[in-house]
C-alpha positions as CSV (number, residue, x, y, z in Angstrom):
1,M,15.1,-3.5,-10.5
2,V,15.9,-0.3,-8.6
3,M,13.5,2.6,-8.7
4,R,14.2,6.2,-7.7
5,S,11.6,8.8,-7.1
6,T,11.7,11.8,-9.4
7,A,9.0,13.9,-7.7
8,G,8.2,17.1,-9.4
9,S,4.8,18.7,-9.8
10,P,1.6,16.6,-9.2
11,R,1.2,16.4,-13.0
12,A,4.4,14.3,-13.2
13,I,2.4,11.2,-12.5
14,G,0.1,11.9,-15.4
15,D,3.0,12.7,-17.7
16,A,4.6,9.4,-16.8
17,V,1.4,7.5,-17.4
18,R,0.8,9.2,-20.8
19,A,4.4,8.4,-21.8
20,W,3.9,4.8,-21.0
21,L,0.5,4.6,-22.9
22,D,2.0,6.4,-25.9
23,G,4.6,3.6,-26.2
24,L,2.0,0.8,-26.3
25,D,0.6,-0.7,-29.5
26,D,-3.2,-0.8,-30.0
27,A,-3.7,-4.3,-28.6
28,Q,-1.7,-3.5,-25.5
29,R,-3.5,-0.2,-25.0
30,R,-6.9,-2.0,-25.1
31,L,-5.7,-4.3,-22.3
32,A,-4.3,-1.4,-20.2
33,T,-7.1,1.2,-20.4
34,Y,-10.6,1.5,-19.0
35,P,-13.2,4.2,-18.6
36,F,-13.0,5.9,-15.2
37,E,-16.5,4.8,-14.4
38,S,-15.6,1.1,-14.9
39,D,-16.3,-1.2,-11.9
40,E,-12.9,-2.7,-12.6
41,R,-11.3,0.4,-10.9
42,F,-12.4,-0.9,-7.5
43,V,-11.0,-4.4,-8.0
44,W,-8.0,-4.6,-5.6
45,A,-6.2,-7.9,-4.7
46,Y,-2.9,-8.8,-3.3
47,T,-3.0,-12.6,-3.6
48,P,-1.2,-14.5,-6.4
49,E,-4.2,-14.6,-8.8
50,P,-3.9,-16.6,-12.0
51,A,-4.3,-13.3,-14.0
52,R,-5.4,-9.7,-13.5
53,K,-7.0,-7.1,-15.7
54,G,-4.6,-4.7,-17.2
55,L,-1.3,-5.1,-19.1
56,A,1.3,-7.4,-17.4
57,L,4.9,-6.5,-17.1
58,G,5.7,-9.8,-18.9
59,A,3.6,-8.6,-22.0
60,M,5.7,-5.5,-22.3
61,R,8.9,-4.9,-24.3
62,P,11.9,-3.7,-22.3
63,V,11.4,0.0,-23.1
64,Q,7.7,-0.3,-22.1
65,R,8.7,-1.9,-18.8
66,A,11.1,1.0,-18.2
67,A,8.3,3.4,-18.8
68,A,6.1,1.5,-16.4
69,R,8.7,1.7,-13.7
70,A,8.9,5.5,-14.4
71,I,5.3,5.7,-13.3
72,V,6.1,4.1,-10.0
73,D,9.0,6.5,-9.6
74,A,6.7,9.5,-10.2
75,A,3.9,8.2,-8.0
76,A,5.8,6.9,-4.9
77,S,8.5,8.2,-2.6
78,A,12.0,6.9,-3.1
79,R,11.5,4.4,-0.3
80,G,8.1,3.4,-1.6
81,A,9.3,2.8,-5.1
82,E,12.2,0.7,-3.9
83,E,9.9,-1.4,-1.7
84,I,7.6,-2.1,-4.7
85,A,10.6,-3.1,-6.7
86,A,12.0,-5.3,-3.9
87,I,8.6,-7.1,-3.5
88,I,8.4,-7.8,-7.3
89,D,12.0,-9.1,-7.3
90,L,11.2,-11.2,-4.2
91,E,9.0,-13.4,-6.4
92,T,12.1,-15.0,-7.8
93,V,13.4,-15.8,-4.3
94,L,10.1,-17.2,-3.3
95,G,9.8,-19.3,-6.4
96,E,13.2,-20.9,-5.8
97,I,12.4,-21.6,-2.2
98,E,9.1,-23.3,-3.2
99,R,10.8,-25.2,-6.1
100,A,13.5,-26.5,-3.8
101,A,10.9,-27.6,-1.3
102,G,8.9,-29.4,-4.0
103,R,5.9,-27.2,-3.5
104,P,3.4,-27.4,-6.4
105,G,2.7,-24.2,-8.3
106,W,6.0,-22.6,-7.7
107,Q,6.0,-21.4,-11.3
108,R,3.4,-18.8,-10.5
109,R,6.1,-16.9,-8.5
110,D,7.1,-14.6,-11.4
111,P,8.2,-11.0,-11.4
112,A,6.5,-10.6,-14.8
113,R,3.1,-11.2,-13.3
114,Y,2.3,-7.6,-12.2
115,W,-0.4,-5.7,-14.1
116,L,-0.8,-2.0,-14.8
117,A,-4.2,-0.4,-15.6
118,V,-5.3,3.2,-16.3
119,F,-8.8,4.5,-15.8
120,G,-9.8,7.6,-17.6
121,E,-7.5,10.1,-19.4
122,P,-4.3,10.7,-17.4
123,G,-3.3,14.3,-16.7
124,A,-6.7,15.7,-17.6
125,D,-8.7,17.9,-15.2
126,E,-11.3,15.2,-15.3
127,P,-10.8,12.3,-12.8
128,W,-8.5,9.4,-13.7
129,S,-6.5,6.8,-11.8
130,W,-3.7,4.4,-12.2
131,R,-3.2,0.9,-10.6
132,I,-0.4,-1.6,-10.2
133,G,-1.3,-5.0,-8.9
134,G,0.1,-8.5,-8.4
135,H,1.2,-10.7,-5.6
136,H,1.8,-8.5,-2.5
137,V,1.5,-5.2,-4.4
138,A,-1.9,-3.4,-4.7
139,V,-1.4,0.3,-5.1
140,Q,-3.9,2.8,-6.5
141,V,-3.5,6.5,-7.2
142,T,-6.4,8.7,-8.1
143,A,-6.3,12.3,-9.5
144,A,-8.7,15.0,-10.4
145,G,-8.4,18.7,-11.3
146,G,-4.7,18.3,-11.8
147,E,-4.2,17.1,-8.2
148,V,-3.6,13.7,-6.6
149,I,-6.6,13.2,-4.4
150,A,-5.8,9.7,-3.0
151,A,-2.9,7.2,-2.8
152,A,-5.2,4.6,-1.2
153,P,-5.8,1.8,-0.9
154,S,-2.1,0.8,-0.6
155,F,-1.1,-2.8,0.2
156,L,2.5,-4.1,0.3
157,G,3.6,-7.5,1.5
158,A,6.7,-9.7,1.6
159,N,7.3,-13.4,1.5
160,P,9.9,-14.2,2.7
161,A,10.1,-11.0,4.7
162,G,13.6,-12.1,5.7
163,A,15.3,-13.8,2.8
164,P,17.9,-16.6,3.1
165,D,20.7,-14.2,2.4
166,G,19.7,-12.0,5.3
167,T,17.9,-9.3,3.2
168,R,14.8,-7.9,4.9
169,T,11.9,-6.5,2.9
170,L,9.5,-4.1,4.6
171,P,11.5,-4.0,7.8
172,G,10.2,-0.6,8.9
173,E,6.6,-1.8,9.3
174,E,7.8,-4.3,12.0
175,D,10.7,-2.4,13.6
176,L,8.7,0.9,14.1
177,A,5.8,-1.0,15.7
178,R,8.2,-2.9,18.0
179,A,9.8,0.4,19.0
180,L,6.3,1.7,19.9
181,L,5.5,-1.4,21.8
182,A,8.8,-1.0,23.8
183,A,8.0,2.7,24.5
184,L,4.7,1.9,26.2
185,G,4.4,2.0,30.0
186,P,2.8,-1.0,31.8
187,G,-0.7,0.6,31.8
188,E,-0.5,1.7,28.2
189,R,0.7,-1.7,27.2
190,G,-2.1,-3.3,29.0
191,R,-4.6,-1.4,26.9
192,A,-2.6,-1.8,23.6
193,V,-2.1,-5.6,23.7
194,V,-5.6,-7.0,23.0
195,A,-4.9,-10.7,22.4
196,T,-2.2,-13.3,22.9
197,S,-2.7,-14.7,19.4
198,A,-2.7,-12.9,16.1
199,P,-5.3,-13.2,13.3
200,A,-4.2,-15.2,10.3
201,D,-4.4,-12.2,8.0
202,I,-5.5,-8.6,7.8
203,L,-9.2,-8.2,8.8
204,T,-10.2,-5.2,6.6
205,G,-10.4,-7.4,3.5
206,N,-9.9,-6.3,-0.1
207,G,-13.4,-4.9,-0.9
208,R,-14.3,-1.5,-2.1
209,H,-14.7,-0.4,1.5
210,A,-12.5,-1.5,4.4
211,E,-14.3,-3.8,6.8
212,V,-13.3,-2.3,10.2
213,A,-15.9,-3.9,12.5
214,S,-13.5,-6.6,13.8
215,V,-10.3,-4.5,13.7
216,P,-9.2,-4.0,17.3
217,V,-9.1,-0.7,19.1
218,G,-6.2,-0.3,21.6
219,V,-4.7,2.6,23.4
220,R,-5.4,6.2,22.3
221,H,-2.7,8.5,21.1
222,A,-4.0,11.2,23.5
223,D,-3.5,8.8,26.4
224,L,0.1,8.0,25.7
225,G,3.3,9.5,27.1
226,G,5.4,11.7,24.9
227,A,7.9,9.0,23.8
228,A,5.1,6.6,22.9
229,R,3.1,9.4,21.1
230,A,6.1,10.2,18.9
231,A,6.7,6.5,18.2
232,L,3.1,6.1,17.1
233,E,3.4,9.1,14.8
234,R,6.5,7.7,13.3
235,L,4.7,4.4,12.5
236,I,1.8,6.2,10.9
237,R,4.1,8.4,8.8
238,H,5.9,5.3,7.6
239,Y,2.7,4.2,5.9
240,V,1.7,7.6,4.7
241,D,5.2,8.2,3.3
242,R,4.9,5.4,0.8
243,A,3.5,8.1,-1.5
244,R,5.5,11.0,-2.9
245,A,6.2,13.8,-0.5
246,D,3.5,16.3,-1.6
247,V,0.8,13.6,-1.6
248,A,2.0,12.3,1.8
249,E,1.8,15.7,3.4
250,Q,-1.7,16.3,2.0
251,T,-2.8,12.9,3.3
252,W,-1.4,13.6,6.8
253,A,-3.0,17.0,7.0
254,R,-6.4,15.6,5.8
255,A,-6.7,12.1,7.2
256,V,-4.4,12.0,10.3
257,A,-3.6,15.3,11.9
258,P,-7.2,16.6,12.5
259,E,-8.1,13.8,14.9
260,L,-4.7,12.5,15.9
261,G,-5.6,12.2,19.6
262,D,-8.3,9.7,18.8
263,V,-6.0,7.4,16.8
264,T,-5.5,4.0,18.6
265,F,-2.8,1.3,18.5
266,A,-3.5,-2.3,19.2
267,W,-1.2,-5.3,19.2
268,A,-2.1,-9.0,19.1
269,G,0.2,-12.1,19.3
270,S,3.7,-12.5,20.5
271,D,6.2,-9.7,21.1
272,L,9.1,-12.0,20.3
273,P,10.7,-11.7,16.8
274,G,10.0,-14.7,14.6
275,R,6.6,-15.5,16.2
276,G,3.2,-14.5,14.9
277,H,2.1,-11.0,15.5
278,Y,-0.3,-8.4,14.3
279,Y,-1.1,-4.7,14.9
280,A,-3.7,-2.2,13.9
281,V,-3.7,1.6,13.9
282,R,-7.2,3.0,13.7
283,G,-8.2,6.6,13.2
284,P,-11.5,8.2,12.5
285,Q,-10.5,8.5,8.8
286,F,-7.9,5.7,8.2
287,V,-6.8,2.3,9.3
288,I,-3.5,0.6,9.1
289,E,-3.2,-3.2,9.5
290,Y,-0.1,-5.4,9.7
291,D,0.0,-9.1,10.0
292,N,2.9,-11.5,10.1
293,T,1.8,-15.0,11.0
294,Q,2.3,-17.2,7.9
295,D,5.4,-19.2,7.0
296,G,6.9,-19.1,10.4
297,A,6.1,-15.4,10.9
298,N,8.2,-14.5,7.9
299,H,5.3,-13.4,5.6
300,V,4.2,-9.8,6.0
301,H,1.0,-8.1,4.9
302,A,0.7,-4.3,5.5
303,V,-2.1,-2.1,4.4
304,W,-3.1,1.6,4.5
305,R,-6.7,2.4,3.8
306,E,-8.7,5.7,4.0
307,L,-12.2,4.9,5.3
308,A,-14.1,7.5,3.2
309,N,-11.4,8.3,0.6
310,D,-10.2,5.1,-0.8
311,W,-10.1,5.6,-4.6
312,G,-10.5,9.3,-3.8
313,E,-14.2,8.8,-3.4
314,D,-14.7,11.4,-0.7
315,L,-12.7,14.2,-2.3
316,L,-14.0,13.3,-5.7
317,A,-17.6,13.6,-4.6
318,R,-16.8,17.0,-3.2
319,H,-15.0,18.0,-6.3
320,L,-17.8,17.0,-8.6
321,A,-20.2,18.9,-6.3
322,G,-18.1,21.9,-6.8
323,D,-17.8,22.8,-3.1
324,H,-14.3,21.6,-2.2
325,P,-10.9,22.0,-3.8
326,V,-9.6,18.5,-4.5
327,G,-6.2,19.2,-2.9
328,G,-7.7,20.6,0.3
């Protein structure tokens, strides 16, 4: 399932969502749609749940699944869309690995078990949002006033991150962080490496608001040499650039650039490939977490969260108050 980004105006996402909804029957549409005010909008999970709210890919006809994929094409960058597709396809690989090992429950590894949901009326000036969720995919896009105001929270994972055929899923999240680690001088590295063992999973959780109290703080961007600063910026952009280009640039300008000097990088665990490791990038307005400890350090979790603007809550509040343009 290969997806290519077809980015146009910000309204392209709303057009794609409306096209998908228009192709659903009444029963499917009831499963797929919610009021924008629904608490379900803040339900966000990346584990292999038995079922999710929304309409599953497996409950769609082929033409409906193609329309669902077109939403991802419109909402994500080319790389982001391909990563989502690869993660979904990876369920077949994982299921076969678990079946061959005699592991109970391998049947739940199914690329049909990803759910789409829409909150509010897509494309309208009033707020609305779209979500895709399933094992290792939890992506939310929120819009208001004809503008995308948030592409957060955004979680992508991979198991196996390195497949038996040598294919790697989400390699950039690891490779760019290792390049940054290698660019650190001895003093910088001493501040960045905060523990010799990695936590078992990301620490921010999957609640409505990211839990950052236990997320480590490492070395500041402002205290790095030029090569390490550039490496840290490339790592942050890799996460921001999951979204389509215009949304990514707005996110960088709003959430990253104003306080870039205060952004920190922390590493925990081994620096050897194939051994458990973790890192966190913390800024005043965002947090990135990456964890690869499970299944012989071949199981990646990687999350981008905006501390005040997950689900567009900060910009939406300003928009509704009438004192801030939603795209600013």
